[in-house]
C-alpha positions in Angstrom: 196.2 74.3 113.3 197.2 72.5 116.7 199.4 72.6 119.6 203.1 71.1 119.1 202.6 69.5 122.4 199.9 67.1 123.3 200.2 68.2 126.9 199.6 71.9 125.9 196.0 73.3 126.5 194.3 76.9 126.6 194.3 76.7 130.2 197.8 75.8 130.8 199.5 78.5 128.6 202.6 79.8 130.0 203.7 83.3 129.1 207.4 82.8 129.6 207.5 79.7 127.6 205.4 80.8 124.7 202.9 78.9 122.9 204.4 76.1 120.2 202.1 75.6 117.2 201.9 73.6 114.3 200.5 74.6 110.7 198.9 71.5 109.4 196.9 73.1 106.4 197.1 76.0 104.2 194.2 77.7 105.8 196.3 78.0 108.9 198.4 80.7 107.3 195.4 82.7 107.9 195.1 82.0 111.6 198.7 82.5 112.2 198.6 85.9 110.5 195.9 87.0 112.9 197.6 85.5 115.7 200.9 87.3 115.1 201.4 91.1 115.7 203.8 93.8 115.8 205.7 93.7 119.1 205.2 89.6 119.6 208.1 87.5 119.3 208.2 84.4 117.1 210.9 81.9 117.0 210.7 79.4 113.5 213.0 77.8 111.2 214.2 80.1 108.6 216.6 80.3 105.7 219.4 83.1 105.2 222.4 83.8 102.6 225.4 83.8 104.4 229.2 84.5 103.1 231.2 81.2 103.7 235.2 80.6 103.3 236.0 77.5 101.5 239.3 75.7 102.1 240.9 77.5 99.3 240.1 81.0 100.8 237.5 81.8 98.5 234.4 83.2 99.9 231.1 81.7 98.5 227.3 82.6 99.1 225.1 80.1 100.5 221.7 79.7 101.8 221.6 78.0 105.3 218.8 76.8 107.5 218.8 78.2 110.9 216.4 79.0 113.6 215.5 82.4 114.6 213.5 84.4 116.9 212.2 87.7 115.7 210.5 91.0 117.3 207.8 91.3 114.9 207.6 94.6 113.1 204.9 93.6 110.6 203.4 91.0 108.5 202.6 90.3 105.0 200.0 87.4 103.9 199.4 86.4 100.4 196.0 84.5 100.7 196.3 82.9 97.1 199.7 81.4 98.0 198.7 80.7 101.4 202.0 82.2 102.3 202.8 84.4 105.3 205.8 86.4 105.6 207.0 87.8 109.4 209.5 90.7 109.2 211.2 91.9 112.3 214.7 92.0 114.2 216.6 89.0 115.2 216.5 88.9 119.2 218.5 85.5 119.8 222.4 85.0 119.4 223.1 83.0 116.4 226.5 82.2 114.7 225.0 83.5 111.3 223.1 86.4 112.4 223.7 89.1 115.0 221.0 90.3 117.5 219.5 93.5 116.1 219.6 92.5 112.3 216.7 92.6 110.4 215.4 89.3 108.7 212.1 88.0 107.0 210.8 84.4 108.0 208.6 83.1 105.3 206.0 80.4 106.7 204.2 78.5 103.9 202.5 74.9 103.8 204.1 72.6 101.6 202.4 69.2 102.5 204.6 69.3 106.0 203.7 70.6 109.4 205.3 74.0 110.3 206.3 74.6 113.8 206.8 78.1 115.5 206.5 79.4 118.8 204.9 82.6 119.9 205.4 85.3 122.7 202.7 87.7 123.0 203.9 91.3 123.8 200.8 92.3 125.6 200.2 88.7 127.1 197.5 86.3 126.1 194.5 88.6 126.6 190.8 87.5 125.7 190.9 88.4 122.3 194.2 86.5 121.6 192.9 83.5 123.3 189.5 83.8 121.4 191.5 83.7 118.1 193.8 81.0 119.1 190.6 79.1 120.0 189.1 79.4 116.5 192.4 78.5 115.1 192.7 75.3 117.1 189.3 74.1 116.4 188.7 70.9 114.7 184.9 71.6 114.2 185.0 74.2 111.4 182.6 73.6 109.0 183.9 72.7 105.5 184.4 75.5 102.8 181.5 76.5 100.9 182.1 76.5 97.0 180.4 79.6 95.3 180.4 80.2 91.3 179.7 83.5 90.6 179.1 83.9 86.9 177.7 85.6 83.9 178.0 85.1 80.3 181.6 84.7 79.5 182.7 85.3 83.1 183.0 83.1 86.2 184.7 83.5 89.5 185.3 80.1 91.5 185.5 81.0 95.3 185.9 79.2 98.5 184.0 80.8 101.4 185.4 79.6 104.6 184.3 80.8 108.5 187.1 83.5 108.1 187.8 84.5 104.6 186.8 84.2 101.0 189.3 82.8 98.3 189.2 83.3 94.7 190.6 80.1 93.4 189.9 81.0 89.7 188.9 83.3 87.2 187.5 82.1 84.1 186.9 84.0 81.0 185.8 82.8 77.7 184.5 84.6 74.6 180.9 83.9 73.8 179.2 85.5 70.6 176.6 88.3 71.3 172.9 87.3 70.7 172.7 89.2 67.7 175.1 86.1 66.3 173.7 82.8 64.8 172.1 80.7 67.6 174.2 78.0 66.9 177.2 80.1 67.4 175.8 81.4 70.6 175.0 78.0 72.2 178.4 76.5 71.1 180.0 79.5 72.9 178.1 78.9 75.9 178.7 75.1 75.6 182.6 76.0 75.8 182.1 78.6 78.5 180.4 75.8 80.8 183.0 73.2 79.9 185.9 75.5 80.8 184.1 76.6 84.1 183.5 73.0 85.0 187.2 71.9 84.2 188.4 74.6 86.2 185.8 73.9 89.2 186.9 70.4 89.7 190.7 71.4 89.1 190.6 73.9 91.9 188.1 72.3 94.5 188.1 69.1 96.1 184.6 67.3 95.7 185.8 63.8 97.2 183.8 64.9 100.3 180.2 66.3 100.0 180.2 70.1 100.2 177.6 73.1 99.4 178.0 74.5 95.9 176.3 77.6 95.2 175.7 78.7 91.4 174.8 82.7 91.4 174.4 84.8 88.2 171.8 87.0 86.4 169.4 85.5 84.3 169.4 81.7 83.6 173.0 81.2 83.2 173.4 79.5 86.6 170.7 77.3 86.3 171.6 76.4 82.8 175.4 75.7 84.0 173.5 73.2 86.8 171.8 71.6 83.6 175.2 71.2 81.8 176.6 69.6 85.0 173.6 67.1 84.7 174.0 66.3 81.3 177.7 65.8 81.7 177.3 63.7 84.6 174.7 61.4 82.7 176.9 61.3 79.4 179.9 60.2 81.2 178.1 58.3 84.3 180.1 60.2 86.7 178.4 59.7 89.8 180.3 62.5 92.0 179.1 65.1 89.2 175.9 63.8 89.6 175.9 64.2 93.3 177.4 67.9 92.9 174.9 68.9 90.4 171.9 67.4 92.2 173.0 69.3 95.5 174.1 72.5 93.9 171.8 75.5 95.1 171.1 78.3 92.4 170.7 81.7 93.3 170.2 85.3 91.5 173.0 87.8 91.8 173.2 90.9 89.7 176.8 90.2 88.0 179.5 87.5 87.9 181.9 89.7 89.8 183.2 88.7 93.0 181.5 91.7 94.8 178.0 89.9 94.2 178.9 87.7 96.9 177.5 90.3 99.3 174.0 90.2 97.9 174.2 86.5 97.4 174.9 85.6 101.2 171.8 87.8 101.7 169.7 85.5 99.8 167.0 83.7 101.9 167.8 80.6 100.3 171.4 81.1 100.9 170.9 82.0 104.6 168.7 78.9 105.0 171.5 76.6 103.4 174.2 78.3 105.7 172.3 79.3 108.8 174.8 78.2 111.2 178.0 79.6 109.5 179.6 82.6 111.0 180.0 84.7 108.0 176.1 84.6 107.2 175.4 85.6 111.1 177.9 88.8 110.4 176.4 89.5 107.3 172.9 89.7 109.0 174.2 91.7 112.1 175.7 94.2 109.3 172.2 94.3 107.6 170.6 94.7 111.1 172.9 97.7 112.0 172.0 99.5 108.7 168.6 98.9 109.0 168.6 100.2 112.6 170.6 103.2 111.3 168.3 104.1 108.5 165.4 104.0 111.0 167.5 106.5 113.1 166.1 104.6 116.4 168.9 105.3 118.6 169.9 101.9 118.8 172.7 101.7 116.0 176.1 103.8 116.3 179.3 103.9 114.9 182.8 105.5 115.7 185.1 104.7 118.7 183.8 107.6 120.7 180.1 107.3 120.6 180.3 103.3 121.2 182.6 104.0 124.5 179.9 106.6 125.5 177.4 103.9 125.2 179.4 101.5 127.3 179.5 103.9 130.2 175.9 104.2 130.0 175.4 100.2 130.0 173.0 99.7 127.2 174.4 96.2 126.3 172.3 93.5 128.1 170.0 91.3 126.2 170.2 92.3 122.4 173.2 94.5 122.6 176.1 93.6 120.0 179.5 95.1 119.5 180.9 94.8 116.4 184.9 95.3 115.9 187.4 95.1 112.8 190.1 92.5 113.5 192.5 95.0 112.4 192.5 96.8 115.5 194.0 93.8 117.5 196.7 93.9 114.9 198.0 97.6 115.6 201.6 98.3 116.3 200.3 100.5 119.3 199.9 98.4 122.3 197.8 100.8 124.1 195.2 100.8 121.0 195.1 96.9 121.1 194.3 97.0 125.0 192.0 99.6 124.5 189.8 97.7 122.1 190.5 94.5 124.1 189.1 96.3 127.1 185.8 97.4 125.2 185.3 93.5 124.0 185.8 92.5 128.0 183.6 95.3 129.0 180.7 94.5 126.6 180.7 90.9 127.5 180.6 91.6 131.4 177.4 93.7 130.9 175.7 90.8 129.2 176.3 91.8 125.6 177.8 90.2 122.8 181.2 90.9 121.2 181.7 89.7 117.5 185.2 90.3 115.6 184.7 90.7 112.1 187.2 89.9 109.6 188.6 92.4 107.3 189.0 89.6 104.6 185.1 89.2 104.7 182.6 91.6 102.9 180.9 92.1 106.4 184.1 93.4 107.7 184.9 95.7 104.7 181.5 97.3 105.2 182.6 97.7 108.8 186.2 99.1 108.2 183.9 101.9 106.0 182.2 103.1 109.3 185.4 103.4 111.3 185.9 99.9 112.0 183.6 99.7 115.0 179.8 100.0 115.6 177.2 99.1 118.2 173.6 97.5 118.1 172.0 98.7 121.6 169.6 97.1 123.6 168.0 100.2 124.4 168.2 103.6 122.7 170.4 106.4 123.0 170.0 109.7 121.1 172.7 112.0 122.3 175.8 109.9 121.6 177.3 112.2 119.0 177.3 115.1 120.9 180.5 116.4 123.0 178.7 117.7 126.1 180.5 118.9 129.1 179.4 115.8 131.5 181.3 113.5 128.9 184.3 115.6 129.0 184.5 115.4 132.5 184.0 111.5 132.7 186.9 111.2 130.2 189.0 113.4 132.1 188.3 111.5 135.4 188.7 108.0 133.4 191.9 108.6 131.5 192.4 108.7 127.6 191.3 105.1 127.4 187.6 104.9 128.5 185.6 101.7 129.0 
């Protein structure tokens, strides 16, 4: 994603003029979905079916291309199609659509840049600017390819900084071990051939990128050997490089949820030490370790975390973990509440990490209420509603930071 104007910068954003952006690749749809929230105003091209009178007096139904501004009510993102639907009410005068009518604009990248302009209802606060900065970053690492597999099943996935995409699920009938060894070997060879064909069809390997192969037993290792033998047989240097650089790790199954344990592997952590999602997986593991130890440094839930903020226990190693869904809330007060928490932690010298609900780490955090904290110094009474906390809350209002 990039600014529509070369003169536009993050520091020169004009709240009244809005921010015009270009979607230049399918992954930008994910960023657009995170940027656009309920209550915002979005201006973009749209198609709408209208009734038109012909010269003969008859009425025909025709689809016309118009530019619409919508006050956003909700969004729906389809990650497989990289398509974003933005629904809301029309706010600009138009010859085809009356102000106040409902409409849905579909943003879909189809090898042509898409321009849209966004006005944030609550302004471009620190979290919105952070999200925009990530969307505009040109220094994003290449997506890592992962094939999680067991006999007869393989899931081909792309893992980016921001989401995990299942590109293809491959299934093939493989004779059980009690069948003839020749039939079983032939069945696995057919399975590997099918996986390899789908892998090359769904993933662009023209540029070097990391390939993770994960399975129970020796399935992943044997698949790598199959890739090497095919490369030698066909003289395919690209396949030879892919097979040589592939990282084989253990997983308990070939299902997608096994990616969580794959990302915890020491070998994978070493391979992807600098990527954001590995860091977030490590933070969630650290949080659960603290929680099991019950050492007073791990707390979850909005009220306990807010109490910790009032006591200022964030300096040094303190980390606030927040699910990004809070910043997409239709309630402006809720969004401001969590933006304020992020800002307060940073002011106190701590770190604030916004976890995507599309990643395994974000889903684990969601199970804890969407917010958690790792404190620098222990506190043991944050879950107690004592009189002191009640007085503090009444004095500071309903939003306590």
